Structure formats: structure tokens, C-alpha cells
C-alpha positions in Angstrom: -27.8 -41.1 -88.1 -25.8 -38.3 -89.7 -29.0 -36.5 -90.7 -30.2 -36.5 -87.0 -26.8 -35.0 -85.9 -27.1 -32.4 -88.6 -30.6 -31.5 -87.4 -29.5 -31.2 -83.8 -26.6 -28.9 -84.8 -29.0 -26.8 -87.0 -31.4 -26.4 -84.1 -28.6 -25.3 -81.8 -27.3 -22.9 -84.4 -30.8 -21.4 -85.0 -31.4 -21.1 -81.2 -28.1 -19.4 -80.6 -28.8 -17.0 -83.5 -32.2 -16.2 -82.1 -30.8 -15.6 -78.6 -28.1 -13.3 -80.0 -30.8 -11.4 -82.0 -33.1 -11.2 -78.9 -30.2 -9.9 -76.8 -29.5 -7.2 -79.3 -33.2 -6.1 -79.2 -33.7 -6.6 -75.5 -30.8 -6.5 -73.0 -32.5 -8.8 -70.4 -35.0 -11.5 -70.1 -37.3 -12.0 -67.1 -38.5 -15.5 -66.3 -41.1 -16.2 -63.5 -39.8 -18.7 -60.9 -42.2 -19.7 -58.1 -43.0 -16.4 -56.3 -40.1 -14.5 -57.7 -38.6 -13.4 -61.0 -35.3 -14.5 -62.5 -33.5 -11.9 -64.6 -31.1 -13.0 -67.3 -28.8 -10.3 -68.6 -27.5 -10.7 -72.2 -24.3 -9.4 -73.6 -24.7 -6.7 -76.1 -23.3 -6.9 -79.7 -20.4 -4.6 -78.8 -19.3 -6.9 -75.9 -19.7 -10.0 -78.1 -17.4 -8.6 -80.8 -14.9 -7.0 -78.4 -11.9 -9.4 -77.9 -9.6 -6.9 -76.1 -8.4 -8.1 -72.7 -10.1 -6.5 -69.8 -9.5 -6.4 -66.0 -13.1 -7.1 -65.1 -14.3 -7.4 -61.5 -17.7 -9.0 -61.5 -17.7 -9.0 -57.6 -17.3 -5.3 -57.5 -20.1 -4.7 -60.0 -22.4 -7.0 -57.9 -21.5 -5.3 -54.6 -22.0 -1.8 -56.1 -25.4 -2.7 -57.5 -26.3 -4.1 -54.0 -25.2 -0.9 -52.3 -27.0 1.4 -54.7 -30.2 -0.6 -54.4 -30.0 -0.5 -50.6 -29.4 3.3 -50.7 -32.5 3.7 -52.9 -34.7 1.5 -50.9 -37.3 2.5 -48.4 -35.8 0.5 -45.6 -35.9 2.3 -42.2 -32.6 4.1 -42.0 -32.4 3.4 -38.3 -31.4 -0.2 -39.1 -33.8 -2.1 -36.9 -32.5 -5.3 -35.4 -33.1 -8.4 -37.3 -32.4 -12.2 -36.7 -28.8 -13.2 -37.0 -29.8 -15.7 -39.7 -30.7 -12.9 -42.0 -27.2 -11.4 -42.2 -26.2 -10.7 -45.8 -23.2 -12.9 -46.8 -22.4 -10.9 -49.9 -22.2 -7.5 -48.2 -19.9 -5.4 -46.1 -21.5 -7.0 -43.0 -19.1 -10.0 -43.4 -16.0 -7.8 -43.7 -15.8 -6.5 -40.1 -13.5 -8.7 -38.0 -14.3 -8.3 -34.3 -12.6 -11.4 -33.0 -12.7 -12.2 -29.2 -9.7 -12.6 -26.9 -10.5 -14.5 -23.8 -14.2 -13.9 -24.4 -13.8 -10.1 -24.8 -14.5 -8.6 -28.2 -12.6 -5.4 -29.3 -15.8 -3.3 -29.7 -17.4 -4.5 -26.4 -16.3 -1.5 -24.4 -17.9 0.9 -26.9 -21.0 -1.2 -27.0 -21.2 -1.2 -23.2 -21.1 2.6 -23.3 -24.0 2.6 -25.9 -26.2 0.2 -24.0 -25.6 1.7 -20.6 -25.7 5.3 -21.7 -27.8 7.6 -19.4 -29.9 10.3 -21.1 -27.5 13.0 -20.0 -24.4 11.5 -21.5 -22.9 12.3 -24.9 -20.7 9.5 -26.3 -18.0 10.5 -28.8 -16.4 8.6 -31.7 -13.0 9.9 -33.1 -12.7 9.3 -36.8 -9.0 9.7 -37.9 -7.9 9.9 -41.5 -6.3 11.7 -44.3 -7.7 13.7 -47.3 -10.3 11.0 -47.8 -12.0 12.4 -44.7 -10.8 16.0 -44.8 -13.6 18.6 -44.7 -15.9 16.1 -43.0 -16.1 14.0 -46.1 -17.3 10.5 -45.4 -17.4 11.2 -41.6 -20.5 13.2 -42.3 -22.4 10.1 -43.5 -21.1 7.9 -40.6 -22.3 10.6 -38.1 -25.7 10.9 -39.8 -26.3 7.1 -39.5 -25.2 7.0 -35.8 -27.3 9.9 -34.8 -30.4 8.6 -36.7 -30.2 5.4 -34.5 -28.7 6.5 -31.2 -29.7 10.2 -31.1 -27.5 13.3 -31.0 -27.0 16.3 -33.2 -24.5 18.9 -34.2 -21.3 18.5 -36.3 -18.9 17.8 -33.4 -15.3 19.0 -33.7 -14.6 22.2 -35.7 -10.9 23.2 -36.4 -10.0 26.8 -36.8 -8.3 26.2 -40.1 -7.9 23.3 -42.6 -7.0 23.1 -46.2 -10.3 21.7 -47.5 -13.8 23.3 -47.6 -16.2 21.8 -45.1 -19.5 20.0 -45.9 -21.3 21.5 -42.9 -20.3 25.1 -42.7 -18.5 28.1 -44.2 -15.5 29.3 -42.2 -13.8 32.7 -42.2 -10.7 33.0 -40.0 -8.4 36.0 -39.5 -5.1 35.6 -41.4 -2.9 35.4 -38.3 -3.9 31.9 -37.2 -1.0 29.4 -37.1 -1.7 25.7 -37.5 0.6 23.0 -36.0 0.1 19.3 -36.7 1.7 16.0 -35.8 2.4 15.6 -39.5 4.1 18.9 -40.5 4.9 22.2 -38.8 5.2 20.4 -35.5 4.7 22.2 -32.2 7.5 22.6 -29.6 6.0 19.9 -27.4 3.7 16.9 -27.8 0.6 18.5 -26.2 -1.5 18.5 -29.4 -5.3 18.4 -29.4 -7.0 15.0 -29.8 -7.2 15.8 -33.5 -3.4 16.0 -33.8 -3.6 19.7 -34.4 -3.1 22.9 -32.5 -3.9 26.6 -33.3 -2.5 29.9 -32.0 -3.1 33.5 -33.2 0.1 35.3 -34.0 0.9 38.8 -32.7 2.9 41.8 -34.0 3.9 45.0 -32.3 1.5 47.9 -33.0 3.3 51.0 -34.1 2.7 54.1 -36.3 5.8 56.4 -36.4 7.0 59.4 -38.3 10.2 59.2 -40.3 12.4 62.0 -38.8 16.0 62.9 -39.9 18.5 65.6 -38.8 20.4 67.8 -41.3 23.1 70.5 -40.9 22.9 73.9 -42.7 25.7 76.2 -43.8 25.7 78.0 -40.4 26.2 74.7 -38.5 22.6 74.9 -37.2 20.8 71.6 -36.6 17.5 71.4 -38.3 15.1 68.5 -37.8 13.0 67.7 -40.9 9.9 65.5 -40.6 8.8 63.2 -43.4 5.1 63.3 -43.4 4.8 59.7 -44.7 3.9 57.4 -41.8 5.6 54.0 -41.3 2.9 51.5 -40.4 3.3 48.1 -39.0 0.5 45.6 -39.2 -0.6 44.1 -35.9 -2.9 41.7 -34.3 -3.8 41.5 -30.6 -6.6 39.0 -31.3 -7.7 36.1 -33.5 -11.1 35.7 -35.0 -13.1 33.0 -36.6 -16.6 33.2 -38.1 -18.8 30.1 -38.8 -21.9 30.0 -40.9 -23.6 26.6 -40.7 -26.0 25.1 -43.1 -29.6 25.9 -42.4 -30.6 22.4 -41.3 -27.7 22.2 -38.7 -29.0 21.8 -35.2 -26.9 22.0 -32.0 -27.4 23.2 -28.4 -23.9 23.3 -26.9 -20.8 25.2 -27.9 -17.5 24.3 -26.2 -13.9 25.3 -26.6 -10.9 22.9 -26.1 -7.7 24.7 -25.1 -4.6 24.5 -22.9 -1.4 26.4 -21.9 -3.4 29.5 -21.0 -1.1 31.6 -18.8 -2.3 35.1 -19.5 -5.8 36.5 -19.5 -7.7 35.6 -22.7 -11.0 37.4 -23.3 -13.5 35.6 -25.6 -16.4 37.5 -27.3 -19.0 35.8 -29.3 -21.3 37.7 -31.8 -24.4 36.7 -33.6 -23.5 37.8 -37.1 -27.2 37.7 -38.2 -28.3 40.3 -35.7 -24.8 41.9 -35.2 -25.1 41.6 -31.4 -22.7 40.3 -28.8 -24.1 37.1 -27.1 -21.2 36.2 -24.9 -18.2 37.8 -23.2 -15.9 36.2 -20.6 -12.3 35.3 -19.9 -11.0 31.8 -20.1 -9.8 30.3 -16.8 -6.0 30.0 -16.8 -4.6 26.5 -17.0 -1.4 24.6 -17.8 -3.1 21.5 -19.0 -6.1 20.5 -21.2 -9.4 22.2 -20.5 -12.9 22.3 -22.0 -14.8 25.5 -21.6 -18.6 25.5 -22.0 -19.9 28.8 -23.2 -23.4 28.2 -21.8 -25.0 30.4 -24.4 -28.6 31.5 -23.7 -29.3 30.9 -27.4 -27.3 29.5 -30.3 -26.9 30.9 -33.8 -26.0 29.2 -37.0 -23.9 32.3 -37.9 -21.4 33.3 -35.2 -18.2 35.1 -34.8 -15.6 34.2 -32.1 -13.0 36.7 -31.0 -10.0 35.8 -28.8 -8.1 38.8 -27.2 -4.9 38.2 -25.3 -1.3 39.3 -24.9 -0.3 35.7 -25.6 -2.4 33.2 -27.4 -3.3 30.0 -25.5 -3.0 26.7 -27.2 -6.4 26.2 -28.9 -7.5 22.8 -30.1 -10.9 23.6 -31.6 -14.6 23.9 -31.0 -17.4 21.4 -30.3 -20.9 21.9 -31.6 -23.0 19.2 -30.0 -26.4 18.1 -28.6 -27.0 17.2 -25.0 -27.0 13.4 -25.5 -26.6 10.6 -28.0 -23.6 10.0 -30.2 -21.2 12.5 -31.8 -18.6 11.5 -34.5 -15.7 13.9 -34.6 -13.7 14.3 -37.9 -9.9 14.4 -37.2 -8.4 14.5 -40.7 -5.0 15.7 -41.8 -4.2 15.8 -45.6 -1.3 13.6 -46.6 -1.1 11.9 -43.2 -0.5 8.2 -42.8 -1.3 8.1 -39.1 2.2 7.5 -37.7 2.5 11.2 -36.9 0.1 10.7 -34.0 3.0 8.9 -32.2 4.4 12.5 -31.6 1.3 13.2 -29.4 1.9 13.0 -25.7 0.1 9.8 -24.6 -0.6 11.3 -21.1 -2.2 14.3 -22.8 -4.2 12.0 -25.1 -5.4 10.1 -22.0 -6.7 13.3 -20.4 -8.6 14.3 -23.6 -10.1 10.9 -24.2 -11.5 10.9 -20.7 -12.7 14.6 -20.6 -14.4 14.3 -24.0 -15.9 10.8 -23.3 -14.4 9.4 -26.5 -15.2 5.7 -26.4 -14.4 4.5 -30.0 -11.5 5.5 -32.2 -11.7 4.7 -36.0 -8.3 4.8 -37.8 -8.7 5.1 -41.5 -5.2 5.4 -43.0 -3.2 3.7 -45.6 -3.8 5.5 -48.9 -0.7 7.7 -48.6 1.7 4.7 -48.1 0.2 2.5 -50.8 2.3 3.9 -53.7 5.5 3.4 -51.7 5.2 -0.1 -50.4 6.9 -2.4 -53.0 8.2 -5.4 -51.0 7.3 -7.9 -48.4 9.9 -6.4 -46.0 8.2 -3.0 -46.3 4.8 -4.7 -45.5 6.3 -6.1 -42.3 7.7 -2.7 -41.4 4.3 -1.1 -42.0 2.6 -3.7 -39.8 4.9 -2.8 -36.9 4.3 1.0 -37.5 0.6 0.6 -37.2 0.8 -1.8 -34.3 2.8 0.8 -32.3 0.2 3.5 -33.2 -2.7 1.4 -32.0 -0.9 0.5 -28.8 0.0 4.2 -28.3 -3.8 4.9 -27.9 -4.5 1.6 -26.1 -1.9 2.6 -23.4 -3.5 6.0 -23.1 -6.8 4.4 -22.4 -6.9 0.5 -22.0 -10.8 0.6 -22.1 -10.8 2.4 -25.5 -12.4 0.5 -28.4 -10.5 0.8 -31.7 -11.7 0.0 -35.2 -9.1 -0.1 -38.0 -10.3 0.6 -41.5 -8.0 -1.0 -44.1 -6.8 0.8 -47.2 -9.3 0.8 -50.0 -8.5 0.1 -53.6 -6.4 2.5 -55.6 -5.2 2.4 -59.2 -2.0 3.5 -60.9 -1.4 4.1 -64.7 0.7 1.3 -66.0 1.4 0.3 -69.6 -1.4 2.5 -71.0 -4.1 1.5 -68.6 -5.1 1.7 -64.9 -4.7 -1.2 -62.5 -4.6 -1.6 -58.8 -1.3 -1.3 -56.9 0.4 -4.7 -56.8 0.9 -4.7 -53.0 -2.5 -3.5 -51.9 -3.7 -6.9 -50.7 -0.5 -7.3 -48.6 -0.8 -3.8 -47.3 -4.4 -4.7 -46.2 -3.1 -7.8 -44.5 -0.4 -5.9 -42.7 -3.0 -3.5 -41.3 -5.3 -6.4 -40.3 -2.4 -8.2 -38.6 -1.5 -5.1 -36.7 -5.1 -4.6 -35.6 -5.3 -8.3 -34.4 -2.0 -8.0 -32.4 -3.2 -4.8 -30.7 -6.7 -6.2 -29.9 -8.5 -3.9 -32.4 -11.4 -4.7 -34.7 -10.8 -4.5 -38.5 -13.0 -3.5 -41.4 -11.8 -4.7 -44.7 -12.5 -1.8 -47.1 -10.7 -3.4 -50.0 -13.1 -6.4 -49.9 -16.1 -4.1 -49.3 -15.2 -2.4 -52.6 -14.8 -5.8 -54.4 -11.1 -6.5 -54.2 -8.2 -5.6 -56.5 -9.2 -3.6 -59.6 -12.6 -2.8 -58.0 -11.7 0.9 -58.2 -12.1 0.7 -62.0 -15.7 -0.2 -61.5 -16.2 2.5 -58.9 -14.6 5.1 -61.2 -16.7 3.9 -64.1 -19.9 4.5 -62.1 -18.6 7.9 -60.9 -18.4 6.8 -57.3 -14.7 7.3 -57.0 -11.6 8.5 -58.8 -8.8 6.2 -59.8 -6.6 7.5 -56.8 -9.2 6.1 -54.4 -11.0 9.3 -53.4 -14.8 8.9 -53.3 -17.4 11.1 -54.9 -20.2 12.3 -52.5 -22.3 9.3 -53.5 -19.4 7.0 -53.0 -18.8 8.5 -49.6 -22.4 7.9 -48.7 -22.1 4.2 -49.7 -18.9 3.6 -47.7 -20.1 5.6 -44.7 -23.4 3.7 -44.7 -21.7 0.3 -45.1 -19.3 1.1 -42.3 -22.2 2.0 -40.0 -24.1 -1.1 -41.0 -21.1 -3.3 -40.1 -20.8 -1.7 -36.7 -24.5 -1.9 -36.1 -24.6 -5.6 -36.9 -21.8 -6.2 -34.4 -23.8 -4.2 -31.9 -26.8 -6.6 -32.5 -24.5 -9.6 -32.0 -23.3 -8.0 -28.7 -26.9 -7.6 -27.5 -27.6 -11.2 -28.6 -24.7 -12.5 -26.5 -25.8 -10.4 -23.5 -29.3 -12.0 -23.6 -27.9 -15.5 -23.8 -25.9 -14.8 -20.6 -28.9 -13.6 -18.7 
């Protein structure tokens, strides 16, 4: 009996030794199962002999591998409709909460606009955020996906000045532009542009004078001596901005958003490539928000805009669009947590939402508050702050659809290693609760990444930095997953409509 037990133990020991040896020579084993192949991944020798504690996140690794394989696949990027039974349970598609209230889903108004969109209409999406989005980062990929499926072209909103370089164009602005935002350097009133920013070109008096002095000689005769050195004062009677777009950029319409234009303001537009003037006209005076279509005979990807006036109007930015389809505007302010938008006049917001045909607002904030939230009471306070912000826009336009993107994972250096901020899950819950209370949809970015400590996996694969900022590849993944989530909700919306018919 004892000899049989010893034999069994020897067989187990030899088998395990062989498996360890095989895993050292080959990192994986593929076994045919029916019509598929099952892959078994072995631990390498270093992992087997490393007994230091690790903050592993297997879920994050699995999700990242799924995202990367989907990005590298040859699946039609237009995301064709598929049966609801084929939804992927382990992907971001399960992380969008679009819960109904009395049979009405938060994103339905936006989907109504998409499904009933006439060929001549351009639907806008406003994507708000902080430095994560600044310079059109991440928004670029969301726009790309929307326009691939629903049509449209151009880069949408272009501010006259921002702190980050842009992914779509090179910008050269004269030095006398002043930038006011809802976050810092606030304007005298709440009539900001929809982006939460406002631009004005500053002016100085123009003068060149001679320095003259009077002296008295011994005979009491007055003599005026002139100093030949001129005293020059720098001046500006205009503001200019040049934009050079990437070669593959396509757009057909160029528009200006402005307001508070009391004096004549001449606008000249030049084609920098041919050094020719292609437009010249004065802006209509107005005391409120206005969109001016330049109606250019031909557009150029290298243009200079010149504004000449005795007093700068309030300028909110330019639009570079197509004639139809969907446009996604990037409204990002570095360091902003979103609450500054409460300083924007809701009546002025309402006018702009209507005039620009903005049907969906995406709020992607939270990263700048994460390091400072350290108690349950602060989480409750944060929930109320975001609830008031969402209702600020809901009151401006009750038919507006709002999608809230929760804070993604971020790490801090603690006791010699990186780990997620302790209160991140509760911060996510506070944002989710605020969205639910305000009748908004919610996308759980923390879960999309893989949960707490997933940022360590993303950083290891060079998809993000420890502070939560994504690399270009990481931005592509997050932007694509956000679009897929919205697109699947759109498919569900169409499914519900068919069932009602």
C-alpha cells in the first residue's frame, strides 16, 4: 500500500517537474478543443521564484488584451449592428448605465436626433474635460469613430489660444490675445462661449514722439533742444491667428462664434499658401451670441484670420465643419474640475446649445479632485457639486442628453510603490449617483480600465502614465470603447423602437 502511494507521489513530482521545465522552454501550450484552440499560459521561472507581494490586476490585463486585439482586428470600423445576444459581457459595453425614468432613457433625445437627422443637418456633441482632453487628445478618437459611422468631417471647435499643442493643426496667434475662462482669469460677466472660454485682442495707443526739453542760456534766452531718440509705444489695432491643418483634414464650412460686438469689426481671411485675400467683410453688430458663416468660395488648410476694430468683440472661437453628419467639439480647460461652468450664464448657454444644435454633452471630469478627496463627507459634497453642474445644463435645455464619464484610475506614490488613490471607487460612485439623480447616463471609466490599481497595468504597457494621462494608443482605446458603448446603446434604442411599431 505504501509503495503505491510513493509511486503516485513520484509520478506527480515528475509531472510537475516536466511542466515547470516545459514552461521554461515554452511560455504557452495550445490544446485543440473541438473547433477551437485552448491556450494555457505558464508562469516563467522568474515569476515562480519571486515571492515579493504584488498589486496584480488580472482583470485589467485581460481587458487591455481584449482592447488591443479589437484595435488590431479587421472588424469594420463602422460598428455594424449585431444581435443583442452577442453583446460582450467582459468589455466596456457593460459599463454604460443608461437607465430609464418613466420609460425615457437619458440618451434617447440624442438618439432621436441621430435617427431623424435630415441630410442638411449637422448634429454637435460637446466633449468637456480637463488636460486629459486638452489639445483634442482623446476627443480626436471619439470624433473619428462617430464620423466614420454617422458622417461628417472637420475638426469642429478651434479656440484662439490654449496651453497645449493640438493634434489637428498648428496655430500661430498674435501676442495680444487675452483668454478668459470659467476656471481662472474670469470675465466681467457670465457670457462665456459654450466652451467656458472667451477671447479678446488687447489694444494700446499708437504713438511715436520726440523727447524735447527746454533749457535757459546765460543771456536768459530760451532754447529748445530736441533729443533725436524716438520714444516708441508698441500698439495693436487688430488680432490675428493663423491655422495650418494636417494634410488629410477635410472641411467645407468655416464659422465664427462671437458676441458683444458694439463697434465695427472688419475680418480679413488670407490663404497663406498663395498669399491672397479670400474674404473681407465686417461682422454684424450684436449684443448677444451670434454665429457668422464666412461662406468662403474655397477653403484652405493654411489660413490667416485678421480682426480689426477699435474695440474687440467677445470672440468664442471658430468652427471647421462639414455640411452634415456629426461633429464632436473639444471643450477642455487644464486643471478644471467642471464646477467652474456654474459661472456660465445659463440663459447664454441655452442660446448657444440651440444655435449650434448641440444634442449631447459629455462631461469627463474628476481627475483634478481625486487627490483631495479623503473622506466620505467630501464624497457627499462632491456628489452635490456635480449634481448642480448637470442640472445647470439640464435647465438650460431640458431636451439635452448628458453622458457623464467617471474618473479613471490614478496612482500615487506611497511607501515606495505606486497604488491607486484610496477613495477613487467612492469618487466614482459619487459621480454615478449625481448622474442618476440628474437623469444623465454614466460611463464607468474606472471599471473599463479594470478597477483599482489597473493604472499600473496600463502604465506597464505604455498606455498611460501613473497620474492617469493616456498615451496616444491609450487615448485611442478609451475613445474607441466610449464610442462602442454609445453605439450599442443606440442599437438598443433602435431595437426598442422596432418593438413598439
